[in-house]
C-alpha positions, 0 to 999 in steps of 0.5 A: 210189522211196523208200517213206515208211517204212511209210506209204502215199502219202497219209500220207507226210510227204515224197513223191515221193522217190528214193533208189535209184541206178537211179531217180536216174539215170533222173530225171537223164537226164530233167532233164539236157536243155533239151528235151522230146522225143517220137516221133510219126507223120508225119501228126501233124507239122503238129499238133505244129509248130503247137504250137511243136514242132520236127522233130528227126529224120524217118524214113519214117512217123515223126518225132522232135519236140522243144520247149525246156523253159520257163525255170522248169523249166530252172532247177529242173532245173539246180539238181536236176542240180547236187545230184545231181552233188554226190552227194546220196543222196535227191532229189525226183522230178518237179515235184510234190514236197510236204512234209506239214505237221503244225502246232502249231495242229492244222490240217494242210497241205502245201507244194510244194517245187521241189527237195529233197535230203538226205544224211548231213549236210544237207538242201537245201530250195529254191524256184526263181523265174525270168523270161523276161528280166532284170527286177525282180520282187518276191519279198516274198510268196514269201519271207515265206510260205517263211520262215513255214513253215520251222519246220513244214517242218523238223519234218516232215523230222525226223519223216520221218527219225527222231530220230537224224538231225540234219541241217543244213537249208539253205534256198535261193531259186534265181533266174534273170533276177530283179533282187533288190530291196534289201528282198527281200535283207534279207528273205531274210537275216532268214529265213536263206534263201540266194540263188543266182542265174545268176551263182553257179549256173554256177560250182557247176555247173562245179565239180561237173563237175570234182570230182563229189561232192567239189564238196560240200565247197566248196558247204557251205563257202560256205553253212555258214560258221563252223558247227561240224563235230562229228566234227572237234572237238578234233582236235590234231596236233603242230606248230611255230609261228614268224613270217614277215613279222610273221605267225604260221605253223604247220607240221604234218601232217594228212589230206585227210579233215580238210582237205577238210571245213574248206577253202575255195578263193577262186575268181575265179568266186565273188565273196566276199560280204564283198567280199574280193579273190578270186584263185584259178583254177577247178580243172582237171579234167585236172590232178585226174585226173593227180594222182589217178593219181599218188597211186594209183600210190604218189606223194606230195607233198613240198612243203607246202600253203599255207593261211590260218586265218581265226581264230587256232587254239589252240596249246599250247606244249610247248617253246620255242626262244628262238634261232629263236623257233620253238615246238613244241607241239600245234595244235588244227585248226579244226572249222568250215566255211570256216575254212582258206582254200587259198592254194596247193595246191588241185589237190593237195588235191582230187586226193584227193577222187575217190579211194577212202576209204583215200586220205583218211587219207594225210598232207599237209604243211601250212603254215598262216598265222594270220589274214592279210588276204585282200589279202595272200593274193592277193599270195601267190598271184600271187607263188607262181604267177608264179614256178612256173606262169604265171597266165592273162592273163584272171585277172591282168587281172581281179586288177589291179583289186584288186592295183594299185588306188591305184598311183602308176604311171599305167599300173597306175592306168589298168589297175586302173580298167579292171579294176574298171569291167569287174568292176562292169559284169559284176556290175551287174544293171542293166547290159547287160553284166551276166553277159557276161564269161566267168570264168577256168576256166569255159567261155564260151557264145554269150551269155557270150563277153566276156573281161576282157583284150580289153575292158580293152584297148579301155578303155585304148586309148580314153583314157576312163579317162586316159592316161600322159603323159611316161611318169610323169604321169597325165592324166585322161580324160573319164570320170574324177572327182576320185578313183579311186573317183569315176572308177569310179562315173562311168565305170560310169554313162556306159558303162552308159548308152552300151551300153544304147542300143546294146543296145536298138537291136539287142536280138536281136543283143545277146541272141544274144551271139557269133552276133549279132556286136554283143556280142563282144570285137571289137564292144565294143572298137570301140564303146568306141573309138567312144565315145572318138572321139565324146567328142573330136568333141564337145570339138572342137566345144564347146572344152570338156572333157567331164570338167568336165561331169556324167555326165548332161550327158555322156550327153545329148551322147553320145546326140545324136551316137550316133543315126546308129549307133543308126538303122543298127543298126535297119536291114536285118539283112543290112547290119548283119551285113556291117558287123559281120563282121570278122576275129578278132584285134587288127585287128578292133576297129580295122576295125570302128571305121572302119566305124562312122565311115563310118556317123557321117560321113553325119550328121557329115562332119567325124567322122574318126578318125586314119587314116580317110582312108587306110582309106577309100581302101584299103577302096574299092579292095579292095571294088571288086576283090572285087565285080568278082570276085563279079559274074563268079563269080555269072554263072559259077555260074548258067550252069554250074548250068543247063547241068549240069542239062540235060547230066545230063538230056538228054546231050551227043549232038547238043547235046541238052542245048541243044536239049531244055533251052532251051525259048525259041526267041528265046534259042536264036536270039540265042545262035546269032547271037552265036556266028556273029560269031566268024569262026574256027569252031574258036574258038567256045565252047559256045552257052550262053556267048552267053546274056545273064544276064537270059536265064538268068532266063527259062530258069529261070522257064519253067513247065516248068523252074522245079521243076528249078531252084527249090531253088537259084535261089529266093532271097528278098531280105531274107528276104521269102518268099511269092512263087511265084518269088523271082527278083528277085535276078537283076534286081538282080544284072543292074543291079549287073553293069553297074557293072564293065561300064560303069565311069565317073566317076559309076558306082560300087558302092553299099554295098547292092551289096556286101551283096547280092553277098556274100549271093547268092554265099554262098547259090548256092555252098552250094546248088550244093555240096549239089545232087544232080546224080546223082539228076536222071535218076531224078527226071525219069523219075518 
């Protein structure tokens, strides 16, 4: 741990601070986990589990328990770990780091800082604020206090490090689940406090995982834009200047050391705060490694990097060629952060970032354009990469909203609208789809599991944003306004309202993401298509196009008609889970739409999407066949398990498994009598074959047999535990099995039958597969 430069702990201006590698690594290990973990004695388990700890591992006499860290600590740790990975040499230790303040008025004090970091160039001072769930929260008091103390904090930092250290100090508010108000954003900007939310933090984290310490170049470019880099001032290189497409370009040679400092990559995952279109894919770690090895083996790149200088650079002409309009001279390279935007070649440039120092002075051939618009940058990027290496569909679909906006082609126009709507929903803090779309190059999570191409496909198919008529004509949809911008706002409002109702009806499922099955690509596509079907149903009923109504009126009508779905999502978990479980791929959304339609038809019998009637007939036949098979399978699994246990315990000799296992004489007698009905003795089956299913229940629940079977057969219905013997499922199953046995016109499986059979079949199969038959004899002897 860093000593405070000769001062005692109580006198230290900054404390506690880590600057040794071993201490930083230890702190990193503690912070780089979501859980607190303890090793306890077995007798303490009950005490800890009562206090929200969960058993992680259990051994003889001891256990390892863990508990998820609270969100405020997790957020601080994420930010600390990011700065550590970016190579900051000094970082705070623990959560009680403080800076002692020496104020001009003579009244000293101190300020607790959540995360502090420093290196040779910069100091990072951060406050972290979070909420358990996304909500508005006023940060006025925190921002004003932090802003008021900036001068005193900066003075203490400079006093601590000495006069020769003149860092750029960056002030941050890092937040999670906090909806920033317009006023708080203005306050932070006024105090020059940077904002990082849960939208930007994953981007920088992933970048640091890929680039390591080199991620700091992109990080500083974003937050130190236009600030000078003194050591790069007045760097000049020989260059040629010419024109392409009416724009100046410069061809020159420089080093990775210089270009890394001033470069910025306009990644899709980090929206430009000034609204410029973003287009680059996130850097791929595997490509960086291969490029690094290539360079170390003596390789070089004969092709040039393509950049855009934000501001016209100084160019001193030495010689002119009037024929070609090419000038030769000295180019003064920019010396400010974020002054050279990389259009093509980010992997070649960052391939140097992880190499030893001597490689940073190798030569790179660069073509730099002068001040071209960001839209033109994006078009250049797509043109170059489409010809050389296919751009991922996720990126192209996302880009369509910017590159095809205002297109005369109706298909492109609809695609651009859909892409823009999705982009806005993902960035709208008030939207239930906020932050749900995985970005190109960043791994999704259980919660962040939607992709632009899939959801966009649902929007296009729905017709809500318009349709292509006669190949060249654009036919507006129900969510369209008088202009494309009006359509964007209208669609965003209606879709937000619709999905908010869906999310609030199944909040736990929605928040869970992929495991909850409600906020997935398949479900969102199906719900979008359902919204379109509801719109068409309303229009047929009213003979009035919804496009002529206001967004509020549209939402009122949709809300009235979507109630059957909302009520269903609030019903039993198992039934909802069964409906939402569909195969992945193109058929999933259509299947799910038709299942939603079945729910809708209970309240609106005339609600019938195209193809519903055929699907219903096929669906009924398939489900009936599947249910018949499950009825037989459950009966067989129960029978085989009971008598495999008895055979293991008592053996086959003289039918000992039957005589000793079955303790109820009535069951034995009935089974024996049924066996005698088979006249051919050689054709008679084992006696257990003649036991009725409901009698299996009597065998299992016998007081001297229950413990043998509890681990497999104790199955609470609908999660309702608490009974000594949860065997009601056997009574329910016994009723269901009469459907195929006594099929009549009036006797059919019900929806709840399918759900119950699925649940029982899966549970029994898993438990029987895990059952230890070999250990039965030892257990019986004991």
